[in-house]
C-alpha positions as CSV (number, residue, x, y, z in Angstrom):
1,M,6.8,-50.7,13.8
2,A,7.4,-53.5,11.4
3,F,6.7,-51.5,8.3
4,L,8.4,-48.2,9.3
5,R,11.5,-48.7,7.2
6,C,9.7,-49.8,4.1
7,F,10.2,-47.8,0.9
8,G,13.4,-46.3,2.2
9,Y,12.1,-44.2,5.0
10,N,13.9,-43.9,8.3
11,V,11.4,-42.9,11.1
12,R,13.3,-43.5,14.3
13,R,16.8,-42.7,13.2
14,T,16.6,-39.2,11.6
15,G,20.4,-38.6,11.4
16,L,20.8,-40.5,8.3
17,T,18.3,-39.0,6.0
18,D,18.5,-40.1,2.4
19,V,18.6,-37.4,-0.4
20,R,16.6,-38.0,-3.5
21,V,18.1,-36.8,-6.9
22,F,16.9,-35.6,-10.3
23,A,19.0,-34.0,-12.9
24,E,18.4,-30.5,-13.7
25,G,17.2,-30.2,-17.2
26,D,16.0,-33.8,-17.5
27,K,13.0,-33.9,-19.7
28,E,9.6,-34.6,-18.1
29,D,7.4,-37.3,-19.7
30,E,4.5,-35.6,-21.2
31,S,2.3,-38.6,-21.4
32,D,-0.3,-39.0,-18.8
33,N,-1.6,-42.2,-20.0
34,T,0.7,-44.6,-18.1
35,M,-1.3,-47.8,-17.2
36,I,-0.4,-50.8,-15.2
37,A,-1.4,-54.2,-16.8
38,D,-4.4,-55.8,-15.1
39,A,-4.7,-52.9,-12.6
40,T,-8.0,-51.6,-11.2
41,R,-7.7,-47.9,-11.3
42,H,-9.0,-46.1,-8.2
43,T,-9.8,-42.4,-7.8
44,S,-8.0,-40.3,-5.2
45,E,-11.2,-40.1,-3.2
46,E,-11.4,-43.9,-3.1
47,L,-7.9,-44.1,-2.0
48,K,-8.5,-41.5,0.8
49,K,-11.4,-43.6,2.0
50,F,-9.4,-46.8,2.0
51,T,-6.8,-45.1,4.4
52,A,-9.4,-43.5,6.6
53,N,-8.8,-40.1,5.0
54,F,-5.1,-40.5,5.4
55,S,-5.3,-40.9,9.2
56,N,-2.3,-40.7,11.3
57,S,-3.3,-44.1,12.7
58,N,-2.7,-45.5,9.2
59,L,0.6,-43.8,8.7
60,I,3.4,-46.3,8.5
61,A,6.3,-44.3,7.2
62,C,7.2,-40.8,6.2
63,G,10.1,-39.0,4.5
64,G,11.0,-35.4,3.3
65,F,8.6,-35.5,0.3
66,S,6.5,-38.6,0.8
67,R,4.4,-40.6,3.2
68,V,3.2,-44.1,3.2
69,Y,-0.1,-45.3,4.5
70,L,-1.6,-48.6,5.2
71,A,-4.9,-49.0,3.2
72,N,-7.7,-51.5,3.5
73,F,-9.4,-52.1,0.2
74,P,-12.9,-53.3,-0.3
75,D,-11.7,-57.0,-1.0
76,S,-10.1,-56.8,2.6
77,S,-6.6,-56.9,1.3
78,P,-4.1,-54.5,2.9
79,R,-2.0,-52.4,0.6
80,A,0.5,-49.6,1.0
81,I,-0.1,-46.2,-0.6
82,K,2.9,-43.9,-1.0
83,I,1.9,-40.2,-1.5
84,M,4.5,-38.1,-3.0
85,D,4.6,-34.4,-2.8
86,S,3.5,-32.8,-6.2
87,S,3.9,-29.2,-5.3
88,S,6.7,-28.5,-7.8
89,E,7.6,-29.5,-11.4
90,R,10.8,-31.1,-10.0
91,L,8.8,-33.3,-7.6
92,N,6.4,-34.3,-10.3
93,R,9.3,-35.3,-12.5
94,I,10.7,-37.5,-9.7
95,Y,7.4,-39.2,-9.4
96,K,7.1,-39.9,-13.1
97,Q,10.7,-41.1,-13.1
98,E,9.8,-43.7,-10.4
99,L,6.5,-44.6,-12.1
100,D,8.2,-45.2,-15.5
101,I,10.5,-47.7,-13.9
102,L,8.0,-49.4,-11.7
103,I,5.5,-50.2,-14.5
104,Q,8.2,-52.0,-16.4
105,I,9.0,-54.4,-13.4
106,K,7.5,-57.8,-12.7
107,H,9.5,-60.1,-10.5
108,D,8.6,-62.2,-7.5
109,N,11.4,-60.6,-5.4
110,I,10.5,-56.9,-6.2
111,V,7.6,-55.2,-4.5
112,K,4.6,-55.0,-6.8
113,L,3.0,-51.8,-8.0
114,L,-0.8,-52.2,-8.3
115,D,-2.1,-48.8,-9.1
116,H,-1.3,-45.1,-9.2
117,C,-3.1,-41.8,-9.1
118,E,-1.6,-38.6,-10.5
119,N,-1.7,-35.0,-9.8
120,D,-4.2,-35.0,-7.0
121,E,-4.3,-32.1,-4.5
122,S,-3.0,-34.6,-1.9
123,G,-0.1,-35.6,-4.1
124,N,0.8,-38.2,-6.5
125,M,0.0,-41.7,-5.3
126,L,1.6,-45.1,-5.9
127,V,-0.3,-48.2,-4.6
128,F,1.9,-51.2,-3.7
129,E,1.3,-54.7,-2.3
130,Y,1.7,-54.7,1.5
131,V,4.5,-56.8,2.7
132,S,3.8,-57.5,6.2
133,N,6.9,-58.9,7.9
134,G,8.9,-55.8,8.0
135,T,12.4,-55.3,6.6
136,L,15.7,-56.9,6.7
137,Q,16.9,-54.0,8.8
138,D,14.3,-54.8,11.4
139,K,15.1,-58.4,11.5
140,L,18.9,-58.0,11.8
141,H,19.2,-54.9,13.8
142,E,16.0,-53.6,15.5
143,N,14.4,-56.6,16.9
144,R,17.5,-58.0,18.7
145,D,15.6,-59.5,21.6
146,M,13.1,-61.3,19.3
147,T,13.3,-64.4,17.0
148,I,16.6,-64.4,15.2
149,L,16.6,-64.8,11.4
150,P,18.0,-68.2,10.8
151,W,21.0,-69.0,8.6
152,R,19.0,-70.7,5.9
153,N,16.8,-67.6,5.6
154,R,19.7,-65.3,5.5
155,M,21.2,-67.2,2.6
156,A,17.7,-67.2,0.9
157,V,17.5,-63.5,1.2
158,A,20.9,-63.1,-0.4
159,F,20.0,-65.4,-3.3
160,Q,16.6,-63.9,-3.9
161,L,18.1,-60.3,-3.8
162,A,20.7,-61.3,-6.3
163,Q,17.9,-62.6,-8.5
164,A,16.1,-59.2,-8.3
165,I,19.3,-57.4,-9.2
166,E,20.0,-59.8,-12.2
167,Y,16.4,-59.1,-13.4
168,L,16.8,-55.4,-13.1
169,H,20.3,-55.3,-14.8
170,D,19.7,-57.8,-17.6
171,K,16.2,-59.3,-17.8
172,C,13.7,-56.6,-17.6
173,P,12.5,-54.5,-20.7
174,S,15.1,-51.7,-19.9
175,Q,18.4,-51.9,-17.9
176,I,17.7,-50.6,-14.5
177,V,20.1,-49.7,-11.7
178,H,18.4,-49.5,-8.4
179,S,21.1,-47.2,-6.8
180,D,19.9,-47.6,-3.3
181,I,20.1,-51.2,-2.2
182,K,20.2,-51.5,1.5
183,S,18.7,-53.6,4.3
184,S,15.8,-51.1,4.9
185,N,14.8,-51.4,1.3
186,I,14.5,-55.2,1.5
187,L,11.0,-56.2,2.6
188,L,10.2,-59.6,4.0
189,D,7.0,-61.5,3.6
190,D,5.5,-63.9,6.1
191,Q,7.8,-66.7,4.7
192,F,10.9,-64.4,4.9
193,N,10.9,-64.1,1.0
194,C,12.7,-61.0,-0.2
195,K,10.9,-58.0,-1.9
196,L,13.2,-55.2,-3.1
197,C,11.4,-51.8,-2.8
198,D,12.0,-48.0,-3.2
199,F,13.0,-47.1,-6.8
200,G,13.0,-43.3,-6.1
201,S,16.8,-43.2,-6.9
202,A,16.8,-45.8,-9.7
203,K,18.2,-45.0,-13.2
204,I,16.9,-46.5,-16.5
205,G,17.9,-47.2,-20.0
206,F,21.7,-47.7,-19.9
207,S,22.9,-49.3,-23.0
208,S,26.3,-50.0,-21.5
209,S,27.6,-50.9,-18.0
210,V,28.5,-47.3,-17.1
211,S,26.9,-43.9,-17.6
212,P,28.5,-40.6,-16.5
213,L,26.2,-38.4,-14.4
214,T,25.2,-35.1,-15.9
215,K,27.0,-31.9,-14.8
216,N,24.1,-30.8,-12.5
217,R,23.2,-34.2,-11.0
218,V,23.7,-34.5,-7.3
219,I,25.6,-37.6,-6.1
220,L,23.6,-39.5,-3.4
221,G,23.7,-42.6,-1.4
222,S,23.0,-44.3,1.9
223,P,25.9,-44.3,4.4
224,G,27.7,-47.6,4.4
225,Y,26.2,-48.9,1.2
226,T,27.3,-46.5,-1.5
227,D,29.9,-47.4,-3.9
228,P,33.1,-45.3,-3.2
229,H,33.9,-45.4,-6.9
230,Y,30.6,-43.7,-7.5
231,L,31.3,-41.0,-4.8
232,R,34.7,-40.3,-6.3
233,T,33.8,-40.3,-10.0
234,G,30.1,-39.7,-10.3
235,I,29.8,-42.6,-12.7
236,A,26.5,-44.6,-12.2
237,S,26.8,-48.2,-13.1
238,K,25.3,-51.7,-12.4
239,K,28.5,-52.3,-10.5
240,N,27.1,-49.8,-7.9
241,D,24.4,-52.2,-7.1
242,I,26.8,-55.1,-6.9
243,Y,28.9,-53.1,-4.3
244,S,25.8,-52.6,-2.2
245,F,24.9,-56.3,-2.4
246,G,28.4,-57.2,-1.1
247,V,27.6,-55.0,2.0
248,I,24.3,-56.8,2.4
249,I,26.2,-60.1,2.5
250,L,28.4,-58.9,5.3
251,E,25.2,-57.8,7.2
252,L,23.6,-61.2,6.8
253,I,26.7,-62.9,8.0
254,S,27.6,-60.6,10.9
255,G,24.4,-59.0,12.0
256,V,26.3,-55.8,12.2
257,E,24.9,-52.6,10.6
258,A,26.4,-51.2,7.4
259,F,27.1,-47.9,9.2
260,S,27.3,-47.0,12.8
261,S,25.7,-43.6,13.4
262,G,27.5,-43.3,16.7
263,S,31.0,-44.1,15.6
264,G,30.7,-43.3,12.0
265,E,32.4,-46.6,11.3
266,R,31.5,-48.7,8.2
267,L,30.9,-52.4,8.3
268,I,33.3,-53.0,5.4
269,S,36.1,-51.5,7.6
270,K,35.2,-53.8,10.4
271,A,35.1,-56.7,8.1
272,A,38.5,-56.0,6.4
273,A,40.3,-58.9,8.1
274,I,37.8,-61.5,6.9
275,L,37.6,-60.0,3.5
276,N,41.4,-60.5,3.2
277,D,41.4,-64.0,4.8
278,V,38.1,-66.0,4.8
279,S,39.6,-68.4,7.3
280,K,38.9,-65.8,9.9
281,V,35.1,-65.6,9.1
282,E,34.1,-67.2,12.4
283,E,35.3,-64.2,14.2
284,M,32.4,-62.1,12.7
285,I,29.5,-64.5,12.3
286,D,26.5,-63.2,14.2
287,P,26.7,-64.7,17.8
288,R,23.0,-64.7,18.0
289,L,23.0,-67.6,15.5
290,D,24.5,-69.7,18.3
291,R,26.6,-71.7,15.9
292,N,23.5,-72.6,13.8
293,Y,25.2,-71.9,10.6
294,V,27.3,-73.5,7.8
295,L,30.9,-72.4,8.1
296,E,31.8,-73.3,4.6
297,E,28.9,-71.3,3.2
298,A,29.9,-68.3,5.4
299,K,33.5,-68.6,3.8
300,A,32.0,-68.9,0.3
301,M,29.7,-65.9,0.8
302,V,32.5,-63.8,2.2
303,S,34.6,-64.6,-1.0
304,V,31.6,-63.4,-3.0
305,A,31.4,-60.2,-0.9
306,A,35.2,-59.6,-1.4
307,L,34.7,-59.6,-5.2
308,C,31.5,-57.4,-4.9
309,L,33.4,-54.8,-2.8
310,S,36.5,-54.6,-5.1
311,D,37.8,-51.0,-5.5
312,F,37.8,-51.7,-9.2
313,P,34.3,-52.0,-10.6
314,G,35.4,-53.9,-13.6
315,L,36.5,-56.9,-11.3
316,R,33.2,-57.1,-9.6
317,P,30.9,-60.0,-10.7
318,S,27.6,-59.7,-12.4
319,A,24.5,-60.8,-10.6
320,S,24.3,-63.8,-12.9
321,E,27.8,-64.8,-11.8
322,I,26.9,-64.3,-8.2
323,L,23.8,-66.6,-8.6
324,E,25.9,-69.3,-10.4
325,N,28.4,-69.2,-7.5
326,M,25.7,-69.5,-4.9
327,R,23.9,-72.4,-6.7
328,S,27.0,-74.4,-6.7
329,R,28.3,-73.5,-3.2
330,I,25.4,-72.8,-0.9
331,S,23.4,-75.8,-0.2
332,S,21.2,-74.0,2.3
333,I,19.2,-72.5,-0.6
334,S,18.2,-75.9,-1.9
335,F,14.9,-75.6,-0.1
336,L,13.9,-72.9,-2.6
337,F,13.9,-75.5,-5.3
338,S,12.2,-78.1,-3.2
339,V,9.1,-75.8,-2.6
340,G,8.9,-74.7,-6.2
341,K,10.2,-71.3,-5.8
342,K,11.3,-69.4,-8.8
343,V,15.1,-69.6,-8.9
């Protein structure tokens, strides 16, 4: 079950289905020659073979218009193949939009696209590295009787996620807003390193910090993570991702889900007291940590979260500012430097 939430799918909890979006009238990319550097291109028949003909035993996630299969390639390396419905022009455009973004991305903390296969009768296919240790959602909320994610790893995930966001916003070839940052879209490898995934809702090519949505574009988001300013105004912005990052910080500290499907309560509401007064942060620290945390770091991170969750997007910090703050105040991430990780 560890990979069930990867790529943004929700298999066991069907009440919070995410809605994908594509603006009516958006132009489709006519080019069919998109290539991934250093990729080995496989045919659809080969990809079918590697998944045992898309056997249900290899199915690891499914959504409204796509499925993800575990594939075993000839070199014995496991990979994940996402098959996207290609039955309509709109769905083909959604695929091309995601592909156009993925081929521009190369970062240690973003899941790596390895190959793709277009317009097959089975659907459009995206081949990713397989990240074997599940998702942050699994580690914080699903496996509550298993090993607890330690404080140091929680701080590392926050730092690495901020690195991925900084890269998307300011350092990759085009400015990219992910638009669906949440714990189930954060994969973890066997060393608990962060890998951001699922770019099906991402937006590309902003020349400024905000860009109004077109008249016919549907507003979407995941409950508990979506920027209220975006829901009110329909303005897509880098600051939407920063808001979602603030929610992730609260999840890491508290171990509480961003949205309760039973009560409909959001984590940000539960955390209102500590956001207004960081001296109360101990009241919300995940009790499963059994006091194995650094209180001053928790206070520092809640202070960052409070800025990220500001009602006014202009007051929210950039990802670069978040990283600078963490480098100076969160000593738990020093091990990232000592083992030579890219920081």
